[in-house]
C-alpha positions as CSV (number, residue, x, y, z in Angstrom):
1,M,82.3,114.1,98.0
2,Q,80.1,112.9,95.2
3,N,80.8,110.2,92.7
4,D,78.9,108.7,89.8
5,Y,78.8,105.0,89.4
6,D,76.7,103.1,86.8
7,G,74.5,106.2,86.4
8,K,73.8,106.4,90.1
9,T,75.1,109.2,92.3
10,I,76.2,108.3,95.7
11,H,77.3,110.6,98.5
12,I,80.2,110.1,100.9
13,Y,80.0,112.4,103.9
14,T,82.5,113.1,106.6
15,M,81.4,113.9,110.1
16,S,83.1,115.4,113.1
17,V,84.6,113.3,115.8
18,P,84.3,114.4,119.5
19,S,86.9,117.1,120.4
20,Q,88.9,114.7,122.5
21,F,89.6,112.8,119.3
22,N,90.1,115.8,117.1
23,I,92.2,115.0,114.1
24,N,92.2,118.5,112.6
25,G,90.9,118.3,109.1
26,D,89.7,115.7,106.7
27,P,89.5,112.1,107.8
28,P,93.0,110.5,107.5
29,I,91.8,107.8,105.1
30,E,91.8,107.1,101.4
31,I,88.6,105.9,99.8
32,L,89.5,102.9,97.7
33,N,86.1,102.4,96.2
34,N,82.7,103.8,96.8
35,K,80.2,101.9,94.8
36,P,76.5,102.2,95.8
37,E,76.6,98.9,97.7
38,D,79.9,99.3,99.5
39,I,82.8,101.5,100.6
40,E,86.3,100.6,101.3
41,V,88.8,102.8,103.1
42,V,92.4,102.5,104.1
43,D,94.4,104.5,106.7
44,I,96.9,107.0,105.3
45,D,98.3,108.8,108.4
46,K,97.9,106.6,111.5
47,H,94.6,108.0,112.8
48,Q,92.1,105.4,111.5
49,K,91.6,104.1,115.0
50,M,90.0,107.4,116.0
51,I,87.2,107.4,113.4
52,T,83.8,105.7,112.9
53,I,82.5,104.4,109.7
54,G,78.8,103.7,108.9
55,I,75.6,105.1,107.4
56,V,73.1,107.8,108.1
57,R,69.5,108.0,106.9
58,D,69.4,109.8,103.5
59,S,66.6,112.1,104.9
60,Y,68.8,113.3,107.8
61,D,71.6,115.8,107.8
62,I,74.0,115.8,110.8
63,P,74.8,119.4,111.6
64,N,78.5,120.4,111.6
65,G,80.2,120.5,115.0
66,V,77.8,118.2,116.8
67,N,78.7,114.9,118.5
68,C,76.8,112.3,116.4
69,L,76.6,110.0,119.4
70,N,74.2,112.4,121.1
71,F,70.5,112.5,120.8
72,P,68.8,113.2,118.4
73,H,71.6,112.5,115.9
74,N,72.3,109.0,117.2
75,Q,68.7,108.0,116.2
76,H,69.5,108.3,112.5
77,I,72.9,106.6,112.3
78,A,74.5,103.2,112.3
79,L,78.3,103.3,113.1
80,F,81.2,100.9,113.7
81,T,83.9,102.3,116.0
82,G,87.7,102.2,116.0
83,Y,89.7,101.0,119.1
84,R,90.4,104.5,120.4
85,W,86.7,105.3,120.9
86,P,85.4,104.9,124.5
87,I,83.2,102.2,123.0
88,S,85.8,100.3,121.0
89,G,84.5,97.8,118.6
90,C,80.9,98.7,119.2
91,V,78.1,99.0,116.7
92,L,75.9,102.0,117.3
93,H,72.4,101.8,115.8
94,N,69.4,104.1,116.6
95,G,71.0,105.1,119.9
96,I,71.8,101.5,121.0
97,Q,75.3,100.3,121.6
98,T,76.1,96.6,120.9
99,S,79.6,95.1,121.5
100,G,81.1,92.1,119.8
101,N,83.3,93.4,117.0
102,I,87.0,94.3,117.3
103,G,87.8,97.9,117.3
104,F,89.7,98.6,114.0
105,N,93.2,100.0,114.2
106,D,95.6,101.9,112.1
107,D,96.7,100.5,108.7
108,Q,93.7,98.1,108.5
109,K,91.5,98.0,105.4
110,L,87.9,98.6,106.2
111,R,85.0,97.7,104.0
112,L,81.3,98.4,104.7
113,E,78.9,96.3,102.6
114,F,75.3,97.4,102.4
115,D,72.7,95.1,101.0
116,S,69.6,97.2,100.3
117,E,67.4,94.2,99.4
118,K,68.2,92.4,102.7
119,G,68.5,95.6,104.7
120,T,71.9,94.7,106.2
121,L,75.1,96.5,106.8
122,R,78.3,94.5,107.4
123,L,81.8,95.5,108.4
124,F,84.9,93.7,107.1
125,I,88.3,94.4,108.7
126,D,91.2,93.3,106.5
127,G,88.7,91.0,104.6
128,V,87.3,89.4,107.8
129,Q,83.6,89.9,108.4
130,Q,82.8,91.1,111.9
131,P,80.3,89.1,113.9
132,V,77.9,92.0,114.7
133,Q,76.0,93.4,111.8
134,I,73.1,95.7,111.4
135,S,69.8,94.5,109.9
136,G,66.3,95.9,109.3
137,I,67.5,98.9,107.2
138,K,64.5,99.8,105.0
139,E,65.3,103.2,103.6
140,K,67.9,105.1,101.5
141,V,71.2,105.7,103.3
142,R,74.5,107.5,102.8
143,F,77.9,106.3,103.9
144,V,79.6,108.4,106.6
145,V,83.2,108.5,107.8
């Protein structure tokens, strides 16, 4: 998906979930907004708990059909997980897992906020900022679901 916002083109990419969480088709979410600095999604068919939402380095393409949690793909992503993932509520960044957030569930509004000047990525669930954020991001990124 590609959208134009204020003369800037941003890309929203979907990525495969592991087969045990196969949801057959497009992610079951609706993208409410996708400005260059944030993305907001909402569940549309009770499968949101099985997705991840995050960013990938703009210079890296995740091949179709691979598990993004495996090396080397996990070295290029930063993800927040839903509660049905084995690592519920975790933040995955450069292959490292950090717990401390809640695992989002169905029917919750998710917003990722990327501050390119500070190099931070924050997750909000139903408007509440989660305690674990990602910092030190110093390059172009794309949002992924």
